[in-house]
C-alpha positions as CSV (number, residue, x, y, z in Angstrom):
1,M,99.7,-294.1,-178.1
2,N,97.2,-291.5,-177.9
3,W,93.6,-292.6,-178.8
4,K,93.0,-289.7,-181.1
5,I,96.0,-290.8,-183.2
6,C,94.9,-294.3,-183.2
7,A,91.4,-293.0,-184.4
8,L,92.9,-290.9,-187.2
9,M,95.1,-293.9,-188.3
10,S,92.2,-296.2,-188.4
11,A,90.1,-293.7,-190.4
12,A,93.0,-293.2,-193.0
13,F,93.6,-296.9,-193.4
14,A,89.9,-297.5,-193.9
15,A,89.9,-294.9,-196.5
16,L,92.9,-296.4,-198.3
17,T,91.2,-299.8,-198.2
18,A,88.1,-298.4,-199.8
19,I,90.2,-296.6,-202.5
20,F,92.4,-299.6,-203.3
21,G,89.2,-301.8,-203.3
22,K,87.5,-299.6,-205.9
23,L,90.8,-299.5,-208.0
24,G,91.1,-303.2,-207.8
25,V,87.7,-304.2,-209.0
26,K,87.8,-301.8,-211.9
27,D,88.8,-304.5,-214.4
28,V,87.9,-307.6,-212.6
29,N,84.8,-309.5,-211.8
30,S,83.6,-308.5,-208.4
31,N,83.3,-312.0,-207.1
32,L,86.9,-312.9,-208.1
33,A,88.0,-309.5,-206.5
34,T,86.2,-310.4,-203.3
35,A,87.7,-313.9,-203.3
36,I,91.2,-312.5,-203.7
37,R,90.8,-309.8,-200.9
38,V,89.4,-312.6,-198.6
39,T,92.4,-314.7,-199.3
40,V,94.8,-311.9,-198.4
41,I,92.9,-311.3,-195.2
42,L,93.0,-315.0,-194.3
43,I,96.8,-315.1,-194.8
44,F,97.2,-312.3,-192.5
45,A,94.8,-313.5,-189.9
46,W,96.5,-317.0,-189.8
47,G,99.9,-315.3,-189.7
48,I,98.9,-313.2,-186.7
49,A,97.4,-316.4,-185.0
50,F,100.4,-318.4,-185.4
51,G,102.8,-315.4,-184.9
52,T,101.4,-314.8,-181.5
53,G,101.4,-318.6,-180.6
54,V,97.7,-319.3,-180.4
55,G,97.3,-321.0,-183.6
56,G,98.0,-324.3,-182.0
57,Q,95.0,-324.0,-179.9
58,I,92.7,-324.8,-182.8
59,R,92.7,-328.4,-181.8
60,K,91.1,-327.6,-178.4
61,I,88.0,-325.9,-180.0
62,H,84.8,-327.8,-179.3
63,G,82.3,-328.8,-182.0
64,W,79.6,-326.3,-181.0
65,T,82.1,-323.5,-180.8
66,W,83.1,-324.3,-184.4
67,A,79.5,-324.2,-185.5
68,Y,78.8,-320.8,-183.7
69,L,82.0,-319.3,-185.2
70,A,81.0,-320.5,-188.7
71,W,77.5,-319.3,-188.4
72,S,78.8,-315.9,-187.3
73,G,80.9,-315.7,-190.4
């Protein structure tokens, strides 16, 4: 796929994310809305990790790596 198409699609999806985010927090506490959005992202991220077969490697992550990943989050 052409990089220009990918860039346009990325911009379009970013715009949709912003629009849906604004519409979603209209009548909801912002902290609750953020928690819901993060939950959806976590579900997709874990789905991708296990769908690609790398989710099982979680047991091989060392302690300091866990710490660095947590601090970066």
